[in-house]
N, C-alpha and C positions, 0 to 999 in steps of 0.2 A: 504493500500500500504506500509505504514511504517512498519507494523508488518511483512508483507511478506518479505521486504528487510532485516529486522533484523533476521528473521528465516533463510533466505538464507545465510546471513553472518555467522551465527552460524554454519551452515552445512559446509561452506567452512573452517572455523577455525577448526572445528572438524576433517575434512579430513586432514588438514595440520598437526594437532597434531598426528593423527593416522600414517601419513606418517613418521613424525619425530620419533614416537615411534617405528615404524618398523625398521628404520635405527639404532636407539639406540639398539634395540633388536639384530640386525645383529652384531653390534659392540660388544655387550655383549656376544653374542655366540662365536665370535672369541676369546674374552678374556677368556671365559669359557674353550674353547678348549685348550688354552695355560696353564690355571691354572690346568686343569685336568691331564696334563702331568707331570710325575715324573721327578725330576731333576736327570739327568744321568751324571756320571763322564766319559766324552768321552776323549779318548786319542787324543792329538793334533798332535803328531809326526806321520810320515809316517811309519807304522809298518806292511805293507802288505808283502806278499810272492812274489810280483812282483814289478818292478820299476814303478814309476809315469811317465806317458806319457806326453810329452811336447805339445801334441795336444789336451789336455782336461783341463778344469777347474774342480777342486775338492773341495768339502766342505762337512762337516758333518751336518746332520739334525736329528731331532727326530719327531716322529708322534705317534699317539696312535690308538689302535684297539678298537673294539666295547666292549671289556671286560675291558677297562680302563688300559691296559698294554701299557707302553711307549716303543717304539722300536727305536733303533739306526740304522742309515743308512749312507752310503757314496753316494753322488750324483756326477755323472760325466756328464759334459756338453761339447760339442764340443767348442773349443776356437773360439771366435768371432762370435758365432751363434746368430742370431737375430730372433725375432718373436716367435710364438708358435710352439714347436717341438713335434714330436711323441715321446712317452716315454715308457720305459720298466722297470719293477720292476723285480729284480733278487734275487733268494735265493737258498741256498743249497751249498754243499751236506748235507746229514743228519748227524749231529754231527760236521759240519764245522762252520766257522765264515766268515763274509764278507771280511775279510782280505785274504781269500784263493780263491777258484775257482770262487765264485760268483762275487767277486770284479774284478777278471781278465776278466770274461765275460762282466761285466758292462763297464769297461774301454774300452775294445776292441770294443764294440758296440757303445760307445760314439764316438770313433774315426771314426766310419762309419756314424755319423750324427744323432744319437738318444740322447735324454736326458735319462740317465739311473740311476737307484738307486739299490745298493746292500744293503740288510738289514740283521740284525741278527734276527732270530725268537724269539718269546717270551721265556723268562726264560733262554736265552743263550747269550753268547758273551757280548756285551756292552748294550744289551737291558734289560729292567726291567722285573719284574714279580717274584713272589715267589710261591712255592719253586724253587730253581734253578735246571736246568738240567732235566726238565721234558718235554716230548713231548705230543701233543694232536692232534688227527685228526681234531677236530673242531677248536680249537684255532689257530693251525698252518695254516689251510686253511683260516681262518679269517685274519691272518697276511697278506696274499696276497691281500685280499679285502681291508684291511686297507691301504696298500700301494697305491692301486688305489684311495682310498679316498684322500690321501695326494697329489698324482700327479694330480688328477683332479682339485685341487684348486690352483695349482701353476700358476702364470701369464705367465710363459714361456712354458707351456705345453698345447697342444690341447687335451681337455678332450675326444674328439671323436677318438683319436688315441693313445690308451693306450694298451700295451701288457704286458705279463708276461713271465718269463723264470725260470723254476725250474730245478735244477740239482740233480741227485740221488734221495733220498727220497723226496726231495721237487719237483721233477718232477711229482710224483703222486699227491702231494698237489696242484701243479699248474693246473693239469687237473681237479682236484676236484673243485678248485676255478672257473675255466672256466665254470663248470656245474652250478654254482649258481650265478655268477656275470656277468650279460649281458653287463656291461660296458667294459669288457675285449674283445677286438676285435681280438686278436691273441695270441696263447699260444705255447711256445716251451718247451718240456720236453727232457732234455739231460741225457742219460744213467740212465733212471728213475728206481726207485723201487716203487712197490705198497706196502707200509708199512703195511697196514692191512693184505694183503695176506701173506707176509713173516713172520709176527709175529704170525698169526693164523695157518699157514700151514707148516712153516719151509721152508728152501731153497728147491727149485724144488718140492714143495708140498709134501715132504717126510714125514711130520707129519700131513697130512690132515685127521685127524680122531678125533672123539669125545674123546676117551680115552687120546690121547696125549694132546689135549687142556685142558681137565679136570686136568691132572697132572700139566700142566703149571699154570692153575688158582690157584690150591692149593699152589703151590710154591710161586706165587706172592702175594697171599692174606696172607700167613704166613709172608711174608716180610713186608706187610703193618702193621701187628700187631707189628712186631719188630721195624719198623721205628717209629711208634706212641709211643711205650714204650721208645725208645731212644731219642725222640724229634728231630730226624734228619733223612735224607734220605740217605740210603746206595747207593753208586755208583756201577754201574756194571763193571766199569773199561774200559778204552779205549783199544787200541791195545797194545800188550805186547812189552817189550823193546827188545826182540829178537824173531825171528820166526824160529821154527824148520824146518828142511829140508822136513818133510813129511806134512807140513801145506798145505791146499788148495792153489792153485795159486792165487785166488782172495784175500786171506789174505796177501800173499806176496806183491801183488799189492797195497793193502791198506797201508801196512807197508812202502812201498817205497815212498808213498806220505806223509802220516801223521807223520811219525816218523823220517824223514830225513830233511835235509835243504831244499829240494825241496818244501815241503808243510807244515812243522811243524809251528804251532802257539801256543803261550802260552795260548790263550783263547779257543782253539779248543777242544771240548769234545773228539773227536777221537784221538787227539794227546796226551791227558792226562787221566783224570779219568773217562771219559765216562758219559753216561746218568744215572739218578737214576734208580735203578733196577725195579721199578714198572711202568715205562713209558709204558711198553708193554701192560699193562692191557687194556687200553681204545681201543687199536687197535684190540683186540680180538673180540669185539662186534660191531665195527663200520667200515664196509667196505667203503672206501673212494670213490670208483669209481662206485657206484651203478647207478648213472645217467649220466655216461660219454656218453652214446648213445644219450643223449638229448642235447649235446653241439651243438649250431648252429654257433658258430664262428670258425675261422680257428685254426687247431692244427697241429703242426709238432713234430713228435717223432723221436729223433736221438739216435742211439745206435751203439755200437761197434760190429763188427762181432764176435769177440772172447770173448765178455763180458759174465761172468757167469749170469748176470742179463738180458740178451737180451730177455728172454721170457716175462718179464714184459711189455716191449714196444710192442712186437708182439701181445700179448693177449689183451692189451689195444687198439691197433689199430683195432682189430676185433670188438670192441665195438663201435667204432666211426662210424658215418654215414655222408654222404655228400661228395661232390667232393673236398672240401677244407681241407681234412684230409690227411696227408702224413706221411709215415714211411721211414726214411732214415737210411740204415745200412752202417756203415763206414768200409771198408775192412781192416782187420788186426788189428783193434783197440780193446783193452780190456776196462774194465769198467772205470778205472782211467785215461786212455789216454784222455778221454773227460773231465777231470778236468782242464788240463793245457797244453796239447800237441798241439801246433799250427799246427803241420803237420797232425793232425788227426781231430781236431775240425773244422767243416765246417762253419767258420764264414761268408764266402761270401754267402753261401746258406741260413744261418740264416738271414743275412741282406736282401737278396732278398725276403725271406718269409715275414718278417716284413714290408718291403717297399710295398709289394703287398697288404697286408691285413690291414695295419694301414693307411687307407685313406678314 
């Protein structure tokens, strides 16, 4: 009897030790998560292209993706909000920073009751990662999933009510993230680009042939050799400081946003030196929307009637399946109207969409 009691006591003690060990392991994991994040030099002043709303609380945070890159973000929360809120991660446009359109979207949706986060993609803005100013269909899709990681672990977020919103090139990344991450309950892509398609085929698919792609590959691979020899990555250049009269209208629209007081930001690639020249390479071989038709969560595509990029949303919509997939065309709007034009951006529709599917 005595031996049986001692044996039982040992088992109880062992169970307690294992439980304590698990708790310590969880604490250690949290510590590891913090230690694995690069120390970023975040600007503390308000340097957005839009004013701070008195209806939200704002703070800066960092989180890391699955590749160990630390990302910088602005979190916007409705003032006096309590409990666990539905949350939305926002990113884009392609070549922009969180101080521009994505921050505007995030703050506006926070005013409508969501906890939101606008983040800089890997290698850009205040986020970490080397080399600088490079894009990746894989890593930048992962950036959205990493944002979901972070939001899922906040005490003030309901992990079952997380959505994402991508603008311009990050609209395509958002749809791609929705195809792989089942934690994402609703996705909005505003004025989206399919970056794989435009890089591989040119605008309006004008260079959709093997010879054109081969010529581009030769050019970019020659640039790789030059970059390696120089020990640095040449930049493609952002928008010009002046736009000729015969430039395409969409170039003029981009200029009107990125190069004027309306949307200029010192950390924005499009406002300054642009992406590195070889960023295009990975998109040539990796179509990001291959499995868009398998998305089971809700998707809303929003595009301007007069946008040069409208065909990206229309063709992506054709790939989507199910009754909870929507395409909304905004009358009279061009591509950049959906960056910051409150008369064109359908925030009430976007709010209703997220309220409907984040539940």
